[in-house]
N, C-alpha and C positions, 0 to 999 in steps of 0.2 A: 514852266514845266518839266524839273529835269527830267532825262532818262536813265537809265541805270550803266548806258553806255554812255554818254557824258559824263558823269558818275567820276567812270573806272578813269575814262582821260585822261579828266581834272588834277584828278590825284595821280596816276601815274608819272604828270610833270611835273609834280609837288617831292615824289619818293623820287622818280629816277633810277628804278632798281629792277630789270625785268625779273627778274629773280623769283621776286616779290607779287608778280602778277597775279595768280591764284589767289594769295591772301590779302587782296586787297579791295580781290571783289568779294571775297566771305568777310572784312573790316566793314566796307559800306551798309551790308544785311545787317549785320551786327551790331554797327550805327543805332541802324530804325530800329528794332528791338531791345535794343537797350532802354533809348530817348521813352518810347513806348511802355516797357516795363516798366520803369521808375529810376530815375538818378538818383545823385547827390546831388540838394538843389542850388544852384548860386547867387539865389539869393539869402537862405538861409539852413537852420540846419531842419532838412526836414526832403524826406521827398520827392519828385517832380512829378507834377502832376497827370493827370491823364492825356491820352488827347483825343478833343471831343470828335472827326471824324471817326474812331476806332467803337465808339457806342457800338453795342449793337444787343436786340433782342434773340432767348434760347428759348428750349425745353428740356428738362430731363422729366423721367419715368421713377418717379419715388421705389423703395422694395418693401415688403412689409416683412422683411425680414432680421432687417438691422437698419440703425441709423445717418445712412451715407450714402449717400450714389458720387460717380464719377461727375463732375465738372462738363460742359460741351466740350467739345477736343478743341474748340478754336478761342478757349477762355483764357485770358489774360491775367486781371485787374480786375480788384474794386467790385465786389455783385453789392448793388445800385440797389433793388426792387425783387421781391419774390413774394410771384403771385398764385393765389390755388387753384386748382381750374374750376371751382365757384364763383371767379374777379375776390378772393377775400383775400388783401393785404398781410404778408403775414412778419411779423416783427424779426427786423435781420438784428442782432446782438450786435453790441459796442467790439468786444473783442471776443474769440476764440474760449483765453481762460475763463471769460465770464462767462459765455452758453453754457464750460464742461463744469464750472460750479456751480450751475443754477440744476444742472438736469446731472451730473458727474455716472451715475453707468450709463447715461446713453438710450435708455430702455421702457422712457414710458410711451404706451400705444393712445392712440386714438388723433384725431384733429390734430393736421400741424400748426400747431400756434408761434415758434419762435425757430428761425435759423439762424447759420455761418459757413464760411466758407474759408476752410482750410486746406490748403497739400492740394490746392487743383478738385478737394471734395468739398462735394453738399451734403453739411449736416442739417439734422433737421431733426424737433421735438414738438407732438409725438409721431410714430410709428402708426400711419395706418394703415387698416386691415384691409384693406382693395386698395393695388396700383396708384395712384397721383399723378398727373402730368401736370407740373409745377412750369410756369415761366418768367423765367430769369430777366431781369435787364445789367451787362460785365460791359466791361472794354473787353474786345475779342483781339490775339496778338495779330501783331500786322501780317503778311503774307508779303513771304522771302523777293526777290525779283531775281527773274532768270535772264530772261532773252533780254537782249541790251536794249528794247523797244520797250522795255515792264518802269513801272516808276514808285518810286519810295509812299510806299502805304501809312497813310495816316498823316504824311511828316506835310506845312505847313505851305507850301508851295514859296512862298518867299524867302522861305529859310532850309532850304532844302540842299542849292550847294553848300551854303556856309557853314548849315549842323554838318552834314555829310560827309562833303569831303575831308573839312579841316580832325571831325571824329575822325578817321581813316589815318589822314595821315598823322594825325600823332598818336594810334595806335603802331604806324609799318616805323614810329621814329624808335619807338621804347624797344622796338625787338630792334632796332639797326645798333639801333646807340648802347643795347644794353652791355655793361660793364667796362664802360666809360670813363675810368678817373674825372672828377669833376662834373661840371657841367655840360647839358644835355641839348643845346643851344633848339635843335629843330623840335624836340620833345615838344620843349615848353613854350617853345611859338605857335606849335599847334594845337597843343592844349586850350590856350589861352586866348584863342583866338573860335576852337568851340566852344567853350564856358564860355565866353560873349554872349554867339548865339545859342547860346543854350538859354543864358538870362533876358533875352527879347523873347524867345518861344514863353517863360514862363509868366511874362507880363503882358503876353496876348493872350494867353486863356484864359476866357472867361474867369470869373469871380468864383462862380457856386463850383467847377472845376478845381481851383486850385484851394479850396474851401474844407475840398473832403480829405487833405493831407496834412492838416490843422489837426483833425480829430483828435 
């Protein structure tokens, strides 16, 4: 398993610019968050799937006056399942547009029968007269690495070095080579190595997770 300290050392060996030390640390965490949050697929015209290890379950308490509340603070992407306190599953709309077309005023009251996530908020219709605790399945935001012995949250062990070292080197050289006329060889090199590792990651993700991004 790669540690934050080891990742920083490897990136520093590739970039060899002491003035960028703080940036390199930030770029490694940025890479974890971008991969977890979804990037342009290396396999086709869609977004990369969520990382299975970041799946989690949380709860929210509904309002009695408006049709939305904030999602849990660690929410990052892909609301998967909504269950009422009674154990009844709630339908998740295929899109927020579809949801608002069905409920344009968002003022239906009563039992929650349909829900959607948009902009970090959990929307529901109807609005219950008594606040209800609703259970949500989703993918959480990865925890940033801070200490040298911290490890990348959610990134598969076998791809931690190839994904994060090449991502950080790629982004660092984008900064270093910015404004250079003609080719930017180091930017292109490490971007290519990162995308190759990203392709391997996508192929290693279970098919049911990949299918989420093709709806």
